[in-house]
N, CA and C atoms as a LAMMPS dump frame, in Angstrom:
ITEM: TIMESTEP
0
ITEM: NUMBER OF ATOMS
195
ITEM: BOX BOUNDS ff ff ff
-5.0000000000000000e+02 5.0000000000000000e+02
-5.0000000000000000e+02 5.0000000000000000e+02
-5.0000000000000000e+02 5.0000000000000000e+02
ITEM: ATOMS id mol type element x y z
1 1 1 N -53.788 296.32 330.891
2 1 2 C -53.647 297.204 329.736
3 1 3 C -53.867 296.391 328.46
4 2 1 N -54.726 296.878 327.576
5 2 2 C -54.987 296.164 326.32
6 2 3 C -53.752 296.114 325.42
7 3 1 N -53.691 295.106 324.577
8 3 2 C -52.631 294.915 323.598
9 3 3 C -52.553 296.141 322.682
10 4 1 N -51.362 296.728 322.566
11 4 2 C -51.207 297.956 321.784
12 4 3 C -51.513 297.752 320.3
13 5 1 N -51.167 296.6 319.75
14 5 2 C -51.468 296.329 318.337
15 5 3 C -52.971 296.298 318.106
16 6 1 N -53.699 295.705 319.043
17 6 2 C -55.163 295.669 318.947
18 6 3 C -55.732 297.077 319.045
19 7 1 N -55.25 297.844 320.011
20 7 2 C -55.719 299.226 320.169
21 7 3 C -55.473 300.012 318.878
22 8 1 N -54.271 299.9 318.311
23 8 2 C -53.947 300.626 317.085
24 8 3 C -54.867 300.23 315.936
25 9 1 N -55.132 298.937 315.8
26 9 2 C -56.014 298.463 314.73
27 9 3 C -57.43 299.002 314.918
28 10 1 N -57.915 298.982 316.153
29 10 2 C -59.267 299.488 316.418
30 10 3 C -59.337 301.007 316.264
31 11 1 N -58.265 301.7 316.59
32 11 2 C -58.217 303.156 316.387
33 11 3 C -58.36 303.469 314.902
34 12 1 N -57.616 302.749 314.057
35 12 2 C -57.721 302.984 312.61
36 12 3 C -59.152 302.759 312.129
37 13 1 N -59.773 301.691 312.6
38 13 2 C -61.155 301.408 312.209
39 13 3 C -62.109 302.476 312.74
40 14 1 N -61.896 302.879 313.987
41 14 2 C -62.76 303.884 314.601
42 14 3 C -62.651 305.233 313.912
43 15 1 N -61.435 305.634 313.558
44 15 2 C -61.248 306.911 312.863
45 15 3 C -61.885 306.873 311.475
46 16 1 N -61.731 305.761 310.767
47 16 2 C -62.343 305.633 309.44
48 16 3 C -63.858 305.673 309.551
49 17 1 N -64.408 304.979 310.532
50 17 2 C -65.86 304.979 310.728
51 17 3 C -66.347 306.367 311.133
52 18 1 N -65.579 307.052 311.946
53 18 2 C -65.953 308.392 312.394
54 18 3 C -66.071 309.359 311.222
55 19 1 N -65.158 309.25 310.273
56 19 2 C -65.197 310.117 309.096
57 19 3 C -66.482 309.866 308.307
58 20 1 N -66.822 308.593 308.125
59 20 2 C -68.021 308.268 307.343
60 20 3 C -69.303 308.493 308.138
61 21 1 N -69.193 308.584 309.467
62 21 2 C -70.377 308.764 310.312
63 21 3 C -70.548 310.214 310.766
64 22 1 N -69.833 311.128 310.162
65 22 2 C -70.021 312.529 310.497
66 22 3 C -69.262 313.003 311.721
67 23 1 N -68.184 312.333 312.085
68 23 2 C -67.332 312.821 313.16
69 23 3 C -67.708 312.41 314.558
70 24 1 N -68.539 311.397 314.727
71 24 2 C -68.926 310.937 316.056
72 24 3 C -67.877 309.958 316.584
73 25 1 N -66.76 310.482 317.08
74 25 2 C -65.62 309.665 317.475
75 25 3 C -65.955 308.693 318.608
76 26 1 N -66.627 309.149 319.647
77 26 2 C -66.953 308.284 320.779
78 26 3 C -67.815 307.109 320.329
79 27 1 N -68.822 307.406 319.543
80 27 2 C -69.731 306.351 319.057
81 27 3 C -68.995 305.391 318.123
82 28 1 N -68.163 305.928 317.254
83 28 2 C -67.424 305.089 316.312
84 28 3 C -66.461 304.157 317.032
85 29 1 N -65.771 304.664 318.043
86 29 2 C -64.862 303.817 318.817
87 29 3 C -65.638 302.742 319.568
88 30 1 N -66.77 303.106 320.129
89 30 2 C -67.605 302.126 320.824
90 30 3 C -68.063 301.033 319.857
91 31 1 N -68.443 301.427 318.643
92 31 2 C -68.932 300.461 317.664
93 31 3 C -67.844 299.464 317.257
94 32 1 N -66.615 299.938 317.044
95 32 2 C -65.564 299.005 316.621
96 32 3 C -65.138 298.088 317.772
97 33 1 N -65.161 298.586 318.998
98 33 2 C -64.845 297.728 320.147
99 33 3 C -65.954 296.69 320.321
100 34 1 N -67.204 297.101 320.141
101 34 2 C -68.337 296.182 320.219
102 34 3 C -68.197 295.098 319.153
103 35 1 N -67.859 295.497 317.928
104 35 2 C -67.693 294.532 316.849
105 35 3 C -66.553 293.557 317.169
106 36 1 N -65.46 294.061 317.71
107 36 2 C -64.34 293.196 318.086
108 36 3 C -64.787 292.189 319.151
109 37 1 N -65.523 292.647 320.133
110 37 2 C -65.918 291.811 321.266
111 37 3 C -67.004 290.793 320.897
112 38 1 N -68 291.22 320.135
113 38 2 C -69.164 290.367 319.84
114 38 3 C -69.175 289.796 318.426
115 39 1 N -68.291 290.279 317.562
116 39 2 C -68.227 289.757 316.2
117 39 3 C -69.157 290.421 315.209
118 40 1 N -69.976 291.354 315.669
119 40 2 C -70.904 292.083 314.795
120 40 3 C -71.012 293.526 315.277
121 41 1 N -71.314 294.398 314.35
122 41 2 C -71.576 295.789 314.752
123 41 3 C -72.887 295.842 315.52
124 42 1 N -72.99 296.766 316.455
125 42 2 C -74.207 296.82 317.269
126 42 3 C -75.402 297.338 316.477
127 43 1 N -76.567 296.845 316.864
128 43 2 C -77.796 297.4 316.318
129 43 3 C -78.107 298.668 317.115
130 44 1 N -79.129 299.36 316.723
131 44 2 C -79.443 300.649 317.346
132 44 3 C -79.667 300.541 318.857
133 45 1 N -80.276 299.467 319.307
134 45 2 C -80.619 299.342 320.727
135 45 3 C -79.808 298.259 321.436
136 46 1 N -78.638 297.939 320.906
137 46 2 C -77.791 296.895 321.471
138 46 3 C -77.166 297.392 322.77
139 47 1 N -77.408 296.665 323.848
140 47 2 C -76.894 297.097 325.153
141 47 3 C -75.927 296.083 325.753
142 48 1 N -75.395 295.186 324.907
143 48 2 C -74.445 294.201 325.427
144 48 3 C -73.193 294.905 325.934
145 49 1 N -72.605 294.293 326.943
146 49 2 C -71.382 294.831 327.548
147 49 3 C -70.218 294.772 326.566
148 50 1 N -69.294 295.722 326.714
149 50 2 C -68.027 295.69 325.982
150 50 3 C -66.911 295.831 327.003
151 51 1 N -65.688 295.625 326.57
152 51 2 C -64.522 295.789 327.427
153 51 3 C -64.266 297.285 327.585
154 52 1 N -64.659 297.826 328.725
155 52 2 C -64.557 299.27 328.937
156 52 3 C -63.113 299.762 328.923
157 53 1 N -62.194 298.972 329.463
158 53 2 C -60.785 299.359 329.456
159 53 3 C -60.268 299.479 328.019
160 54 1 N -60.655 298.536 327.176
161 54 2 C -60.264 298.574 325.763
162 54 3 C -60.898 299.779 325.078
163 55 1 N -62.179 300.012 325.329
164 55 2 C -62.868 301.164 324.726
165 55 3 C -62.172 302.468 325.1
166 56 1 N -61.857 302.636 326.366
167 56 2 C -61.215 303.882 326.809
168 56 3 C -59.824 304.041 326.21
169 57 1 N -59.087 302.943 326.074
170 57 2 C -57.762 303.007 325.451
171 57 3 C -57.876 303.4 323.98
172 58 1 N -58.851 302.821 323.283
173 58 2 C -59.061 303.145 321.865
174 58 3 C -59.492 304.593 321.729
175 59 1 N -60.426 305.049 322.539
176 59 2 C -60.907 306.429 322.458
177 59 3 C -59.78 307.418 322.755
178 60 1 N -58.99 307.165 323.775
179 60 2 C -57.892 308.066 324.126
180 60 3 C -56.879 308.144 322.971
181 61 1 N -56.519 306.993 322.406
182 61 2 C -55.562 306.978 321.306
183 61 3 C -56.142 307.665 320.064
184 62 1 N -57.422 307.468 319.802
185 62 2 C -58.058 308.093 318.638
186 62 3 C -58.088 309.615 318.786
187 63 1 N -58.304 310.083 319.996
188 63 2 C -58.331 311.539 320.229
189 63 3 C -56.961 312.178 320.016
190 64 1 N -55.908 311.391 320.123
191 64 2 C -54.558 311.927 319.941
192 64 3 C -54.165 312.015 318.467
193 65 1 N -54.979 311.489 317.568
194 65 2 C -54.673 311.547 316.136
195 65 3 C -55.179 312.826 315.521
C-alpha cells in the first residue's frame, strides 16, 4: 500500500491539474504519478512505466473528493 501522505499530495496535484485540463481526472492523476516517478511530466507519447498501485490509489482517492 502506498504511503498515505504521498497519495494525498498527489491527489491534490491531480485535482488541481484536472481543473486546469478540463476535468480529465484519470489523465491528470496519471500525469502527476508519472512526474513523481520520473521527475518530469510526460510528453504526449511517453510510454514509460509508472507505479500502477500508486496510480490506482491516487485515482480512487481523487474520485472520492
